[in-house]
Each structure stands twice: as C-alpha cells, then as structure tokens.
BADO-138446 format. One line per 2 residues: number of its first residue (from 1); their letters; for each residue z, x, y of C-alpha. Coordinates in nm, 3 decimals. Example, Ala and Ser with C-alpha at 12.3 -4.5 7.8 and 13.67 -1.06 7.14 Angstrom:
2
1	as	0.780:1.230:-0.450 | 0.714:1.367:-0.106
***
This chain:
587
1	xx	-2.532:5.633:-10.864 | -2.408:5.769:-10.534
3	xx	-2.197:6.085:-10.525 | -1.821:6.057:-10.465
5	xx	-1.829:6.159:-10.102 | -1.518:5.951:-10.023
7	xx	-1.287:6.221:-10.152 | -1.432:6.488:-9.922
9	xx	-1.161:6.557:-9.661 | -1.361:6.654:-9.352
11	xx	-1.690:6.457:-9.301 | -1.697:6.244:-8.985
13	xx	-2.052:6.102:-9.014 | -2.237:5.966:-9.318
15	xx	-2.594:5.833:-9.346 | -2.726:5.687:-9.674
17	xx	-3.095:5.617:-9.633 | -3.389:5.493:-9.836
19	xx	-3.245:5.529:-10.190 | -3.432:5.236:-10.342
21	xx	-3.283:5.249:-10.693 | -2.919:5.202:-10.586
23	xx	-2.810:4.844:-10.670 | -2.437:4.860:-10.601
25	xx	-2.197:5.064:-10.393 | -1.839:5.082:-10.517
27	xx	-1.572:5.302:-10.666 | -1.804:5.594:-10.731
29	xx	-1.865:5.626:-10.355 | -1.494:5.610:-10.271
31	xx	-1.431:5.890:-10.521 | -1.104:5.752:-10.665
33	xx	-0.924:5.913:-10.374 | -0.585:5.798:-10.254
35	xx	-0.723:5.772:-9.898 | -1.107:5.745:-9.917
37	xx	-1.300:5.881:-9.621 | -0.992:6.005:-9.436
39	xx	-1.175:6.127:-9.120 | -1.504:5.935:-9.137
41	xx	-1.602:5.789:-8.797 | -1.953:5.652:-8.854
43	xx	-2.141:5.528:-9.161 | -2.498:5.399:-9.172
45	xx	-2.689:5.239:-9.462 | -3.062:5.214:-9.388
47	xx	-3.359:5.093:-9.593 | -3.174:5.046:-9.923
49	xx	-3.430:4.810:-10.076 | -3.257:4.767:-10.414
51	xx	-2.896:4.744:-10.288 | -2.746:4.410:-10.391
53	xx	-2.368:4.429:-10.362 | -2.090:4.627:-10.194
55	xx	-1.792:4.633:-10.431 | -1.476:4.698:-10.228
57	xx	-1.216:4.960:-10.322 | -0.982:4.693:-10.459
59	xx	-0.662:4.891:-10.507 | -0.680:5.104:-10.196
61	xx	-0.891:4.884:-9.971 | -0.635:4.883:-9.692
63	xx	-0.632:5.265:-9.691 | -1.009:5.328:-9.688
65	xx	-1.192:5.415:-9.367 | -0.879:5.458:-9.152
67	xx	-1.079:5.614:-8.862 | -1.416:5.440:-8.902
69	xx	-1.549:5.345:-8.554 | -1.910:5.244:-8.631
71	xx	-2.063:5.063:-8.928 | -2.442:5.003:-8.940
73	xx	-2.640:4.833:-9.215 | -3.012:4.792:-9.153
75	xx	-3.311:4.680:-9.360 | -3.117:4.607:-9.680
77	xx	-3.292:4.283:-9.773 | -3.120:4.220:-10.112
79	xx	-2.763:4.290:-10.004 | -2.540:3.984:-10.039
81	xx	-2.173:3.902:-10.069 | -1.911:4.025:-9.824
83	xx	-1.832:4.346:-9.638 | -1.496:4.529:-9.648
85	xx	-1.237:4.311:-9.472 | -0.993:4.566:-9.335
87	xx	-1.140:4.816:-9.089 | -0.860:4.875:-8.837
89	xx	-1.044:5.128:-8.616 | -1.392:4.969:-8.614
91	xx	-1.536:4.943:-8.263 | -1.906:4.879:-8.333
93	xx	-2.061:4.665:-8.608 | -2.442:4.648:-8.637
95	xx	-2.612:4.443:-8.910 | -2.991:4.402:-8.892
97	xx	-3.248:4.250:-9.128 | -3.012:4.181:-9.416
99	xx	-3.135:3.830:-9.491 | -2.891:3.752:-9.776
101	xx	-2.576:3.906:-9.629 | -2.272:3.704:-9.522
103	xx	-2.106:3.878:-9.228 | -1.733:3.810:-9.220
105	xx	-1.536:3.895:-8.905 | -1.165:3.914:-8.989
107	xx	-0.936:4.214:-8.944 | -1.124:4.403:-8.674
109	xx	-0.865:4.440:-8.398 | -1.059:4.705:-8.199
111	xx	-1.410:4.561:-8.227 | -1.597:4.608:-7.895
113	xx	-1.965:4.564:-7.990 | -2.100:4.309:-8.236
115	xx	-2.475:4.316:-8.308 | -2.589:4.077:-8.583
117	xx	-2.964:4.019:-8.628 | -3.141:3.845:-8.919
119	xx	-2.859:3.765:-9.161 | -2.772:3.475:-9.390
121	xx	-2.440:3.368:-9.244 | -2.152:3.456:-9.015
123	xx	-1.791:3.372:-9.091 | -1.507:3.407:-8.842
125	xx	-1.147:3.429:-8.957 | -0.930:3.149:-8.821
127	xx	-0.668:3.386:-8.677 | -0.893:3.672:-8.568
129	xx	-0.833:3.822:-8.225 | -1.164:3.877:-8.042
131	xx	-1.016:3.981:-7.711 | -1.147:4.338:-7.742
133	xx	-1.515:4.230:-7.772 | -1.730:4.338:-7.478
135	xx	-2.085:4.305:-7.618 | -2.214:4.031:-7.852
137	xx	-2.567:3.993:-7.992 | -2.620:3.699:-8.230
139	xx	-2.988:3.681:-8.326 | -3.171:3.478:-8.589
141	xx	-2.879:3.391:-8.817 | -2.973:3.137:-9.086
143	xx	-2.634:2.964:-9.094 | -2.366:3.006:-8.831
145	xx	-2.003:2.907:-8.875 | -1.791:2.935:-8.563
147	xx	-1.529:2.695:-8.428 | -1.560:2.573:-8.072
149	xx	-1.213:2.707:-8.001 | -1.309:3.062:-8.103
151	xx	-1.629:3.051:-7.901 | -1.467:2.903:-7.592
153	xx	-1.140:3.092:-7.575 | -1.183:3.396:-7.799
155	xx	-1.456:3.577:-7.606 | -1.309:3.590:-7.258
157	xx	-1.358:3.967:-7.211 | -1.723:3.979:-7.319
159	xx	-1.939:4.160:-7.061 | -2.278:4.122:-7.233
161	xx	-2.398:3.837:-7.455 | -2.737:3.768:-7.618
163	xx	-2.777:3.442:-7.811 | -3.089:3.373:-8.013
165	xx	-3.026:3.031:-8.159 | -3.038:2.880:-8.496
167	xx	-2.973:2.503:-8.521 | -2.597:2.537:-8.561
169	xx	-2.572:2.809:-8.300 | -2.753:2.607:-8.036
171	xx	-2.518:2.314:-8.086 | -2.247:2.536:-7.942
173	xx	-2.422:2.532:-7.607 | -2.226:2.217:-7.525
175	xx	-1.911:2.428:-7.530 | -2.083:2.714:-7.347
177	xx	-2.022:2.551:-7.010 | -1.646:2.550:-7.056
179	xx	-1.654:2.908:-7.180 | -1.855:3.023:-6.876
181	xx	-1.611:2.847:-6.649 | -1.323:3.065:-6.768
183	xx	-1.507:3.393:-6.828 | -1.464:3.637:-6.541
185	xx	-1.598:3.949:-6.721 | -1.951:3.848:-6.819
187	xx	-2.219:4.058:-6.642 | -2.529:3.991:-6.854
189	xx	-2.627:3.670:-7.034 | -2.945:3.611:-7.236
191	xx	-3.011:3.279:-7.411 | -3.313:3.245:-7.641
193	xx	-3.434:2.938:-7.831 | -3.142:2.710:-7.751
195	xx	-3.295:2.360:-7.735 | -2.962:2.189:-7.661
197	xx	-2.899:2.398:-7.349 | -2.937:2.117:-7.088
199	xx	-2.664:1.906:-7.249 | -2.395:2.112:-7.077
201	xx	-2.574:2.146:-6.743 | -2.793:1.860:-6.626
203	xx	-2.572:1.575:-6.749 | -2.268:1.701:-6.560
205	xx	-2.464:1.726:-6.237 | -2.594:1.371:-6.263
207	xx	-2.244:1.223:-6.263 | -2.141:1.152:-5.906
209	xx	-1.816:1.291:-5.787 | -1.781:1.531:-6.078
211	xx	-1.673:1.884:-5.995 | -1.961:2.130:-6.013
213	xx	-1.985:2.349:-6.318 | -1.810:2.677:-6.264
215	xx	-1.990:2.998:-6.355 | -1.866:3.353:-6.424
217	xx	-1.819:3.523:-6.089 | -1.941:3.868:-6.209
219	xx	-2.268:3.760:-6.376 | -2.543:4.003:-6.263
221	xx	-2.833:3.920:-6.499 | -2.935:3.579:-6.635
223	xx	-3.227:3.526:-6.874 | -3.338:3.198:-7.031
225	xx	-3.618:3.229:-7.284 | -3.788:2.966:-7.504
227	xx	-3.543:2.688:-7.422 | -3.781:2.401:-7.486
229	xx	-3.569:2.117:-7.343 | -3.430:2.301:-7.045
231	xx	-3.521:2.115:-6.723 | -3.322:2.253:-6.430
233	xx	-3.067:2.511:-6.328 | -2.722:2.398:-6.210
235	xx	-2.649:2.363:-5.840 | -2.356:2.596:-5.881
237	xx	-2.602:2.881:-5.937 | -2.569:2.965:-5.568
239	xx	-2.204:3.043:-5.635 | -2.291:3.344:-5.853
241	xx	-2.204:3.594:-5.584 | -2.294:3.899:-5.801
243	xx	-2.621:3.769:-5.955 | -2.902:4.022:-5.892
245	xx	-3.174:3.919:-6.136 | -3.287:3.593:-6.291
247	xx	-3.561:3.574:-6.554 | -3.692:3.244:-6.693
249	xx	-3.963:3.255:-6.961 | -4.137:2.992:-7.171
251	xx	-3.929:2.692:-7.066 | -4.204:2.426:-7.071
253	xx	-3.993:2.144:-6.919 | -3.846:2.335:-6.628
255	xx	-3.942:2.133:-6.322 | -3.705:2.241:-6.047
257	xx	-3.453:2.483:-5.910 | -3.136:2.375:-5.728
259	xx	-3.205:2.286:-5.364 | -2.922:2.507:-5.248
261	xx	-2.916:2.851:-5.098 | -3.022:3.150:-5.301
263	xx	-2.743:3.349:-5.472 | -2.647:3.600:-5.200
265	xx	-2.712:3.920:-5.400 | -3.031:3.804:-5.576
267	xx	-3.295:4.079:-5.571 | -3.534:3.991:-5.854
269	xx	-3.692:3.660:-5.961 | -3.923:3.653:-6.264
271	xx	-4.072:3.323:-6.382 | -4.322:3.318:-6.667
273	xx	-4.491:3.044:-6.872 | -4.305:2.752:-6.716
275	xx	-4.594:2.510:-6.708 | -4.411:2.208:-6.560
277	xx	-4.291:2.401:-6.254 | -4.484:2.304:-5.938
279	xx	-4.312:2.507:-5.667 | -4.016:2.726:-5.592
281	xx	-3.727:2.578:-5.391 | -3.759:2.595:-5.016
283	xx	-3.397:2.702:-4.975 | -3.450:3.004:-5.204
285	xx	-3.736:3.132:-4.992 | -3.554:3.092:-4.662
287	xx	-3.440:3.395:-4.463 | -3.144:3.194:-4.340
289	xx	-2.919:3.195:-4.645 | -2.654:2.938:-4.554
291	xx	-2.434:3.016:-4.852 | -2.428:3.387:-4.772
293	xx	-2.366:3.309:-4.406 | -2.066:3.088:-4.481
295	xx	-1.933:3.340:-4.734 | -1.959:3.623:-4.479
297	xx	-1.786:3.421:-4.209 | -1.491:3.362:-4.442
299	xx	-1.466:3.736:-4.495 | -1.476:3.807:-4.124
301	xx	-1.840:3.925:-4.111 | -2.166:3.753:-4.028
303	xx	-2.497:3.796:-4.208 | -2.776:3.558:-4.296
305	xx	-3.027:3.794:-4.456 | -3.170:3.744:-4.803
307	xx	-3.181:4.049:-5.034 | -3.478:3.936:-5.246
309	xx	-3.706:4.234:-5.322 | -3.916:4.150:-5.628
311	xx	-4.098:3.823:-5.705 | -4.308:3.772:-6.018
313	xx	-4.474:3.441:-6.109 | -4.682:3.456:-6.427
315	xx	-4.876:3.189:-6.620 | -4.731:2.879:-6.454
317	xx	-5.026:2.642:-6.483 | -4.884:2.356:-6.273
319	xx	-4.771:2.575:-5.986 | -4.962:2.460:-5.677
321	xx	-4.758:2.642:-5.413 | -4.474:2.891:-5.396
323	xx	-4.278:2.729:-5.115 | -4.308:2.459:-4.853
325	xx	-4.180:2.500:-4.497 | -3.981:2.822:-4.509
327	xx	-4.055:3.184:-4.434 | -4.063:3.447:-4.701
329	xx	-3.759:3.674:-4.706 | -3.859:3.980:-4.507
331	xx	-3.688:4.205:-4.764 | -3.961:4.150:-5.028
333	xx	-4.112:4.475:-5.153 | -4.329:4.352:-5.442
335	xx	-4.509:4.021:-5.502 | -4.705:3.964:-5.821
337	xx	-4.896:3.643:-5.904 | -5.064:3.632:-6.244
339	xx	-5.261:3.355:-6.416 | -5.149:3.074:-6.184
341	xx	-5.468:2.877:-6.215 | -5.359:2.581:-5.997
343	xx	-5.226:2.791:-5.712 | -5.421:2.679:-5.408
345	xx	-5.197:2.817:-5.136 | -4.877:3.001:-5.072
347	xx	-4.731:2.676:-4.936 | -4.748:2.312:-5.037
349	xx	-4.916:2.226:-4.706 | -5.262:2.235:-4.862
351	xx	-5.520:2.457:-4.694 | -5.397:2.814:-4.710
353	xx	-5.504:2.947:-4.366 | -5.353:2.652:-4.173
355	xx	-5.035:2.652:-4.379 | -4.973:3.020:-4.344
357	xx	-5.047:3.021:-3.972 | -4.782:2.766:-3.894
359	xx	-4.541:2.786:-4.184 | -4.532:3.136:-4.333
361	xx	-4.529:3.472:-4.158 | -4.656:3.696:-4.436
363	xx	-4.702:3.979:-4.188 | -4.324:3.990:-4.131
365	xx	-4.254:4.138:-4.476 | -4.192:4.478:-4.330
367	xx	-4.055:4.624:-4.656 | -4.347:4.509:-4.874
369	xx	-4.488:4.810:-5.065 | -4.718:4.667:-5.330
371	xx	-4.911:4.341:-5.358 | -5.103:4.236:-5.670
373	xx	-5.296:3.907:-5.686 | -5.497:3.860:-6.009
375	xx	-5.646:3.542:-6.160 | -5.583:3.295:-5.877
377	xx	-5.919:3.110:-5.875 | -5.821:2.858:-5.604
379	xx	-5.694:3.105:-5.349 | -5.917:3.083:-5.037
381	xx	-5.785:3.324:-4.775 | -5.498:3.526:-4.635
383	xx	-5.291:3.414:-4.335 | -5.451:3.468:-3.996
385	xx	-5.180:3.718:-3.894 | -5.275:3.947:-4.184
387	xx	-5.040:4.158:-4.394 | -4.731:4.361:-4.297
389	xx	-4.832:4.684:-4.128 | -4.532:4.904:-4.209
391	xx	-4.492:5.009:-4.574 | -4.771:4.847:-4.777
393	xx	-4.922:5.123:-4.993 | -5.113:4.929:-5.259
395	xx	-5.322:4.609:-5.248 | -5.499:4.485:-5.564
397	xx	-5.701:4.163:-5.576 | -5.878:4.058:-5.897
399	xx	-6.060:3.743:-6.012 | -5.991:3.526:-5.707
401	xx	-6.316:3.331:-5.725 | -6.283:3.146:-5.391
403	xx	-6.132:3.420:-5.178 | -6.366:3.469:-4.884
405	xx	-6.235:3.771:-4.695 | -5.986:4.054:-4.690
407	xx	-5.680:4.015:-4.467 | -5.727:4.041:-4.091
409	xx	-5.642:4.374:-3.928 | -5.662:4.553:-4.262
411	xx	-5.773:4.866:-4.074 | -5.423:4.883:-3.921
413	xx	-5.247:4.919:-4.257 | -5.178:5.284:-4.190
415	xx	-4.965:5.333:-4.504 | -5.223:5.182:-4.743
417	xx	-5.329:5.434:-5.007 | -5.483:5.221:-5.281
419	xx	-5.718:4.926:-5.231 | -5.889:4.744:-5.520
421	xx	-6.102:4.430:-5.489 | -6.273:4.307:-5.807
423	xx	-6.448:3.992:-5.928 | -6.432:3.800:-5.599
425	xx	-6.789:3.662:-5.577 | -6.714:3.449:-5.267
427	xx	-6.614:3.750:-5.061 | -6.903:3.806:-4.822
429	xx	-6.718:3.901:-4.503 | -6.671:4.273:-4.444
431	xx	-6.364:4.386:-4.241 | -6.472:4.396:-3.876
433	xx	-6.314:4.736:-3.812 | -6.365:4.879:-4.159
435	xx	-6.108:5.011:-4.404 | -5.782:5.194:-4.326
437	xx	-5.846:5.565:-4.281 | -5.533:5.637:-4.487
439	xx	-5.700:5.527:-4.813 | -5.692:5.773:-5.102
441	xx	-5.845:5.530:-5.356 | -6.100:5.252:-5.299
443	xx	-6.245:5.026:-5.570 | -6.496:4.751:-5.488
445	xx	-6.652:4.556:-5.776 | -6.855:4.235:-5.793
447	xx	-6.854:4.121:-5.431 | -7.131:3.964:-5.225
449	xx	-7.093:4.163:-4.904 | -7.425:4.147:-4.720
451	xx	-7.348:4.424:-4.474 | -7.557:4.729:-4.573
453	xx	-7.365:4.998:-4.753 | -7.439:5.262:-4.487
455	xx	-7.258:5.045:-4.229 | -6.931:5.045:-4.424
457	xx	-6.812:5.355:-4.239 | -6.697:5.532:-4.553
459	xx	-6.738:5.873:-4.387 | -6.433:5.792:-4.168
461	xx	-6.204:5.784:-4.474 | -6.117:6.152:-4.461
463	xx	-5.834:6.121:-4.716 | -6.038:5.933:-4.977
465	xx	-6.041:6.101:-5.317 | -6.145:5.820:-5.556
467	xx	-6.436:5.587:-5.480 | -6.570:5.321:-5.718
469	xx	-6.846:5.081:-5.608 | -7.011:4.825:-5.831
471	xx	-7.254:4.536:-5.784 | -7.333:4.353:-5.463
473	xx	-7.548:4.625:-5.302 | -7.906:4.511:-5.385
475	xx	-8.058:4.702:-5.092 | -7.955:5.042:-5.227
477	xx	-8.246:5.239:-5.379 | -8.104:5.587:-5.329
479	xx	-7.743:5.699:-5.312 | -7.624:5.824:-5.071
481	xx	-7.882:5.646:-4.857 | -8.057:5.947:-4.707
483	xx	-8.307:5.733:-4.513 | -8.018:5.574:-4.317
485	xx	-7.817:5.888:-4.265 | -7.532:5.752:-4.475
487	xx	-7.252:6.000:-4.533 | -6.962:6.000:-4.777
489	xx	-6.625:6.166:-4.710 | -6.625:6.524:-4.832
491	xx	-6.272:6.478:-4.967 | -6.403:6.281:-5.270
493	xx	-6.307:6.418:-5.610 | -6.406:6.113:-5.824
495	xx	-6.714:5.894:-5.764 | -6.818:5.596:-5.978
497	xx	-7.137:5.395:-5.919 | -7.176:5.082:-6.133
499	xx	-7.420:4.787:-6.157 | -7.657:4.904:-5.881
501	xx	-7.952:4.704:-6.010 | -8.217:4.862:-5.782
503	xx	-8.082:5.217:-5.762 | -8.356:5.465:-5.856
505	xx	-8.222:5.807:-5.762 | -7.932:6.016:-5.643
507	xx	-8.027:6.179:-5.317 | -7.983:6.546:-5.232
509	xx	-7.708:6.454:-4.984 | -7.467:6.435:-5.275
511	xx	-7.445:6.816:-5.258 | -7.229:6.771:-4.946
513	xx	-6.944:6.644:-5.167 | -6.806:6.993:-5.216
515	xx	-6.481:6.872:-5.379 | -6.642:6.632:-5.629
517	xx	-6.514:6.690:-5.984 | -6.618:6.373:-6.171
519	xx	-6.936:6.165:-6.130 | -6.986:5.840:-6.327
521	xx	-7.311:5.641:-6.332 | -7.280:5.307:-6.514
523	xx	-7.527:5.020:-6.570 | -7.800:5.127:-6.330
525	xx	-8.115:5.013:-6.516 | -8.369:5.164:-6.272
527	xx	-8.199:5.500:-6.220 | -8.430:5.783:-6.330
529	xx	-8.396:6.068:-6.080 | -8.116:6.318:-6.037
531	xx	-8.136:6.587:-5.768 | -8.278:6.898:-5.933
533	xx	-8.071:7.163:-5.761 | -7.829:6.972:-5.549
535	xx	-7.539:6.860:-5.764 | -7.209:6.995:-5.626
537	xx	-7.093:7.325:-5.776 | -6.744:7.174:-5.804
539	xx	-6.858:6.912:-6.059 | -6.662:6.933:-6.387
541	xx	-6.767:6.610:-6.556 | -7.083:6.395:-6.555
543	xx	-7.073:6.059:-6.732 | -7.381:5.836:-6.773
545	xx	-7.359:5.498:-6.946 | -7.611:5.217:-6.984
547	xx	-7.876:5.388:-6.769 | -8.171:5.361:-7.012
549	xx	-8.439:5.539:-6.804 | -8.214:5.834:-6.735
551	xx	-8.121:5.861:-7.101 | -8.488:5.857:-7.206
553	xx	-8.564:6.146:-6.974 | -8.263:6.339:-7.109
555	xx	-8.374:6.288:-7.469 | -8.742:6.361:-7.398
557	xx	-8.703:6.676:-7.194 | -8.365:6.808:-7.301
559	xx	-8.134:6.740:-7.013 | -8.008:7.090:-6.950
561	xx	-8.359:7.226:-6.917 | -8.492:6.938:-6.711
563	xx	-8.194:6.942:-6.471 | -8.080:7.305:-6.438
565	xx	-7.773:7.205:-6.239 | -7.635:7.021:-6.543
567	xx	-7.613:7.351:-6.732 | -7.315:7.447:-6.515
569	xx	-7.120:7.121:-6.575 | -6.850:7.172:-6.842
571	xx	-6.853:6.815:-6.978 | -7.153:6.578:-7.000
573	xx	-7.113:6.235:-7.164 | -7.404:5.996:-7.219
575	xx	-7.331:5.647:-7.359 | -6.989:5.760:-7.486
577	xx	-7.140:6.060:-7.672 | -7.045:6.410:-7.565
579	xx	-7.379:6.584:-7.511 | -7.235:6.905:-7.375
581	xx	-6.884:7.050:-7.358 | -6.753:7.384:-7.239
583	xx	-6.388:7.463:-7.162 | -6.325:7.524:-6.793
585	xx	-6.218:7.884:-6.841 | -6.555:7.987:-6.988
587	x	-6.854:8.100:-6.785
***
C-alpha cells in the first residue's frame, strides 16, 4: 500500500518507481484530503510491474491535482482501465509501454504535449477542445478511436506530429490531406508505417484540372518511413517555402519525385532503402531554381540559387544515376553515397567521364567540404575537371571495384587534410603530380599502383602525421627503401604498414622519424628484421600483428634483449597481447 502523500501540503514533484507489489492506486494515495495534492506539478509512475488499476478519488475527483502540469506513466504493463478524467492544468501527458491501458482524452483544456507509445487504445471525448496541442506523438497503439472531424479540425495549432500507424490510424491518412491544407503551424511531420498514405496524394494529382494539394506553409522537416505503398511525393512539395530537410526511408515503391523546382529553402536530402528509385529529379539538382526565382521576383528581389548543402543516398539498389542533364547545386558541402550497387555514373548519360565532362561540373562545388564514396562497385572514374579546389578537407573512397584513378589535379586540393583510398583493386594510375602537400592523414589500402613506392614523393608531405599503407607494393623488401634513397616526412607521428608480402626488414632510415609515436606492423609474413639501435627515441607504442617470423624471434630470444631499443618503448603489443607496458611518466 502506498503512503497517503496526497494530504501533504507542499510537494510539487512526485515519482513512484519500481514498486512491483503494488496492484492498485486509490484512496490511500489521495490521503482522504479535501483537496488532494494541492500544489503537485509533476507525477511519474515508472516500472510498476504489478500495478493493475488506478481507482479515481470518486468524491473529490474534480478537486484533485489542481496544479498538475505533467503526468508520466511508463513501463506499467498490467495497468488497464481509465486515467483520471479531470486534470484542468495538465500540459504534458506521456504514456509509454502500457500495453493494456486505455488512454482517454477528455477534460484537458491546457494540454500542449501528447506522447502516447505502446498502449491498448485511445479515446477522444466528442466535445474536447484540442486547440492548445502543439506536439503529438501517436506510436504503436493497438486500437485507435478518433473521428475524422477531430483529426482534421481539432489539431490546427500542432507544431510537431509523429504518427506511427496501426491499421485504424493509417486509415486516417485519407483525411490527412485536408488537415495539412488548413494547418499553418506545423513545423515537423514524421509518418511511419502508414500503408494508406498515397490515397490522399497520388490520386488527387492524377485527376486533371484538380487544384493541387495545399501543404502547411511553415513545415520545416518532413520524414516518411516504412510507408510500403507510397509511390511519389506531391507536386505541391515545391510550395513548402520553409522546408529545410526531407528524409525518406524504407519506402520500397517510391519511384519518382515531382518534376518541379526544389523547395526554395531545402538544405538536406536523405534517401535510404528506396529500392524502386532510379534517379533524383533533374529539376531538384538544378542551380536555376525557377520556383525560388519567381517567388523572389514577386517580393521585389531576384535570386536563383539553390541552398542544398547535404545529400545522402543510402542503399537504393535500383539507383543508376543521381541526375540527368543538370548541374549540381554549387552550395553542396557534403555528399555521401552508400551501398548503391547499381550506380554506374553521377548522371543517366551512361559512361561517367563523358557524362560529367559535358553535363555536370563537379569542380564547381566550391563549398564542398567532405566527400565519402563507399560501396559503389560500378563507379569508373571522376569527371575530367576534377574536384572543387576551395574547401574540400576530406575525401574517402572505399570498395569502388572499377574505379581506375583518383581525381585529376588532386595535388591542387590545397585544403585537403584527410585522404583515404581502400579496396579499389582497379586503381593502377598514380596522380601525375603526387598528393596535396596539405595532407595530415593518408591511408592507402588494397590498390594496384605499379609506380614504385619511392617515387610517390611522400617526403614532400611536410604536414603529414598519419600514414597507413597496405598491399599493392610487391617490390618493397625494406622499408623505408634505403637502396633507393626513399625518405618519409619527419612530421609523422603514426605509421602503419600492412600486407607487405615481400617486406623483410625495417631499415635504419626509420630513425629519421624523430616525431614518430606509434608504429604498427600488420600481416607481413616475411618480416624478420628490426633495426637494432635505430628505432626513434620518440616511439611510445609498437604493435606487431600476424608477422609470424618476427614473433618467433621475439619468443626465442626475448624481444627486449634481442632488440635493445624496444626496452625503451612504453607499450609493446604482439598479436593483441600486451608483451610490455610501462606508464609514460616512468623511466
């Protein structure tokens, strides 16, 4: 039995948590007080596994909780029945994971936030006023009872709405269109698992002469997720003059976007797991935004510049090209392509180099800062003009099986700090003028570059701190290659050598790396010699993995005795086992 805290005059916050043996909450909690909980503002029930029923304070129900602003009930799986009906000051109601509970919304005149997740049923009073609601989350409700009139006309001041549909809830999507048409407050809309969604969108567009579907003028964020029958966005999308971000995920029948101009304020496009989508609309990728231009002219100004900054396309298996005949918006700062296995070019023109030379000016993206291209096995090459020279700081390319070369003029990317090329076995062409001297990090793994390693010009990279090289250097027997006079930049602090199949020894020239702190030697099966007295004094960590000959020598001779220089290294790891550790502050 709970204590009679309702008669206490001063508490403003009450949490009742994890009392598994409580089966009912009723008069004993109210405390037989004339005005129970006179100043209470928030109450939270959490993890009451045995709680089955909330018995209202029958005689004084209208007087209880006069100042209660927030009510939260979470993880009470056996609770069923109804909640208190009269809560005149309630502003926030949160019910989560109460599978048997019926949530009744009646006398809540000040309710601003409604968050209902994982409940049995919702009931709306026929005369309830919902005009104060600003945030609504309806998620995974077994049975939903809500009249079309309440949904369409009762939520006109909602600013944020998340709908995760049950069967009855998704049927309301036919009335959603009319509600959106009249709602001028909505800023954020998320719709999940609503299979009937296209009924209010596509059918209206197919009727000739019908007025286009109106949309809320202040909508800033739109997300559609797991809408299995959704096929296309409405043409009126371009009229969302405040829309900044659109996210579409797991809509397997989405085939097209509206062939109209991009919403004028759109900055972010994220499209994931839409396997019927073959390309993005030409008009959305065009620098000349006709809708924005006409809108600006009406307002007495003139501008035709897109604001798109962030483009993500992930796991769209049918996507063969991103756009057709238009230029990329030059405002793009980040492009990410991930698991687009059919992507053969950045345009639908076919061969990537020809298409990009005549149709797309990738080098004009003067604001581009980061470019990541993983898992695009049909990508062949970059455009002939290369990449933008101004602000690009990071370029990562991974698992592009047919990519033959790095972008032209890569040595002129003076802002580039991080360059990573991995798992591109067709890449055999080395940059004619080498790498940008601005690089601080360089990772090269699994390439087939035939140019000898000593000709890479690594010594010119005077800002390079992290260097990782793996596979594709069969000519290397010693590293650095002392017989060729190869030099590494003395700025290096981290060096990783991996999959050098013929490497036999580290040469004494490695002592010139006076800033080197970490040295990693991985998967070098012939490596058996370390320089006896020439490891850098700055070295703090030595890691050796899958180098069997070197490990045998260590175990046979006792590494610290056989290589005296190793005795000064604080941390030595061999095949993931710490062989030697000494804190840095000890001699």
